[in-house]
N, C-alpha and C positions, 0 to 999 in steps of 0.2 A: 446893618450897623449895630454897634453895641452901646451900652450906656457908659462904657469906659473908653478912654482914648488908646490904651495899650492893653494887650493881653497879659496874663500872669503866668508864672511858671507852673507847669503841669496841666494847663488848660488845653482842651482839644479845640482846634480851629479849622475852619474850611478854607482851603487855599486854591488859587488858580496858578498853574505852573506857567511861568513866562519865559524861562530860559533854562536849558540843560547843558551843562558842561561836563567834561570828563571827571571833575573832582566834586561837583555839587550841582544842586538844582536851586533856581531862584523862583520865588513865588510871591504873589500878592495875597494878603490876608483879606478875604472877602468881607469879614465882619468888622474890620478896622480900616476905614477908608484912608488910603495913602500909605498904609504900613506894608512893608515888604520883609520877607524872611528868607533864610538860607537853610537848605537841607544838605549837610555834608554827605559825601558818598558813604561814609561809615554808618549814617543814620537812614539810608535809603532802604536797605533790606538786610536780613541776617545772613551771615556767611559771606563768602568771597563773591565779589561782583566783577564780572569780566566786562560787560557792556552796560553802562548805567541806563541807557535808553531801553533796555529790556524790562526795566522796572518803572520808569517814569518818563513822560514826554511832554513837550510843550502843548499847551491848551487843555491839559488834563485837570480835572477837579479832584483834589485829594484832601484827606483829613490828616492833620499832623498834631503831634503833641509839642507844646512849647517847652523847650529845654532851658532857655535863658533869655532874658530881656535886658538890654542895655539902652535905656531911654536917652541917656546923654549922647551916645554915639549913634543911636537910631538902629541898633542891631537886634535882630530877633533870630535866635537859633532854634531850629525845629527838628523833629524826628518823625519819619514816616514809619519806620519799622516797629516803633513802640505802640502803634495803634492796631488793635485786632479788628477782625471783620465785624463783630457785633458792635464795637464802639463806633466804627466807621458808619454803619447803617443808622445807628441811633443819632449820631451827630448830624448826618446829612438830613435826616427827617426833621430834627429840631431846627436846623438852618432853614429848610423849606417852610416850616411852620412860621418862623420868624419873618421870612420874606412876605408871606401872606398877611401877617399881622401889620406889617408896615403899610401894605396897600389898604388894609381896612382903616387904618388911621387917616390915610389920605381921604377916604370916603367920608369919615366922620368930620374931618376938617372942612371939606366942601359943604357938608350938610349944615354945619354949625357956625362957620366962619371963625372957629377957634384954631389957633396956630398949631401945626403939627408938633412943634417943639414943646408946646404946653401940654399936649396929650402925653408925649413920650416922658417928660419929666415927672408927671403925676403918676404914670403907670409903673415906671422903673422904680420910683420911690417905695412902692409897695410889693412889687413882684420881681422875680429874677429875669423875666422875659415878658415881652409884649403879648405873645401868644398865650402864656399862662394867665395874664391879666384878662384877656378876652374870654378864656375858658371860665374863669371865675365869675365874670359878668353874666355869661350864659347860664351858669349853674345857680348863682345866688342873687342875681339881679341888684336891687337897690342896696342890699347889705354890702356888696363889693363897691358899687359906685360911690357910696357914702365915704369910702376911704380916700377917694381922690379929691384933690383941691382943684375942682373944675367948676366953671359956670354952669348953670342949669342946662343951657342949650348944648353944652359939650357932653354932659352926662347923658342927656336924652339921645344924642347922636350915637354915642358909644353903645347904648342899650339897643338901638335899632340895628346898628351894624352887626353886633354880636348875635342878635336873634336871627338875622338873615344869612349869616355866614358860618357860624360856629356849630359844628356837629357835636353835641354833647354826648359823651360816652354813656352807655346804658348797660345795666345788668338786670337779669330777670331771675327771680326766685319764685317757687310755687310749692304748694302743699295741698293736702286734702282736708276739708272740714267735714266731719261726720256729725250731723245734727239729727236728733231723734226726739219725737214727742208722741205720747200716747193720748194726749188730750183731744177732745172732739174738735177743737179749733187749732189743732197742731200745725196745719198748713199755714195759718196766719201767724202763728208764733215763729215758725221757721222764716217766714218772709220778713218779720220784724228783726230777727236775728241777722239775716243777710243784709238788711238795710243798715244795721248798726255796724256791720263789718266794713264800712266804707269811711273810716275816720280820716281826717285830713292830716297827712304827714308831709311836710314841705319836701318837694322834689320827687315824691313817689306817686305812681298811678296804680290803682287797685282795680282788678277785674275779677268778677265772680262768674264762674261757669258751672252750669248744672250738669252733673255726670250721671244722674239717676239716684233717686232717694236710697239712702240718706246722705249721699256723697256730693260735695260741691268743691270745685277747685278754686283756690285763692291764688291769683297770679299778681305779682307785684313787679313793676318796672321802675327802677330808680337809678340815679347816677353812680351809686356805689353799694357794696354789699351791706355795709353797716346801716345805711338808710333803708334799704330794701328789707332787711331782717327786722328792723324796728317797726316798719309798717306792717309786715306779715304778722308779727306777734300782737301788735295792737289790734289789728283787724280780727284775728282769731279769738283773742280774749274778749273783745266786745261781743261777738256773736255767741260764744259759749256762755258768757254772763247772762245774756237774754234768755237762753235756753234753760239754764239752771234756775233762774228766778221764776220761770214758768213751769218748774218741776219736770223739765225735760233734761236732756243730756247733750253734751257736745265734746268733741275732742279733735285735736289737730294731729293729722297723720303725715309725717314727713316723707315717708316712702311708701309707694304702693307695692303690695306683695304680689 
């Protein structure tokens, strides 16, 4: 389902084909309960069409572009030919994600006794989709939940469902830290430098790997490259700062030769 009752012109919609005639195909719009649309034969495929069933058939799941909506008459005109393969795949994936998000809301409702409609209204008010809202909850936790007008038990249920079901996308960046000290206690200085290279950056995980003196790999896993890069720079600057204050040296090597 969608947060709107009707689609808008230019929108891509997932449809189930219910009937195919010589001049058109009739479909149900899966995201708009009770809404039906028509795909005229001229919008089925490019070029001349001899047999319409060579291109579309009953029971098929298709992605169409909305050409025109007449709410007064209840008519929705659609095009199949105006949707390319890339758009079709992306839309189907978005639709599947939204289906999963609706199930997750049912779990949260059962957990908290908060009505499904209450969750949907709160999440649609801040995000374009329920799945996007769940992703934000998984990524940013309380900062996202604070945006929703929900009772405390509802917010806790959403957090639990997101943690159990949403796979947060991750990126990994790494570089080499070269740390050198000629001091008698140089080993301890390097240890302090490495400990300092574990600053807390929200959403980032930092791992330090010994490669053989004086080289150490800094590996950062984060939800996006901006966060990962910020953590990498912060970690390396902290370690290098410790080394320089102890009259040693340090530098970040982006690429191994």
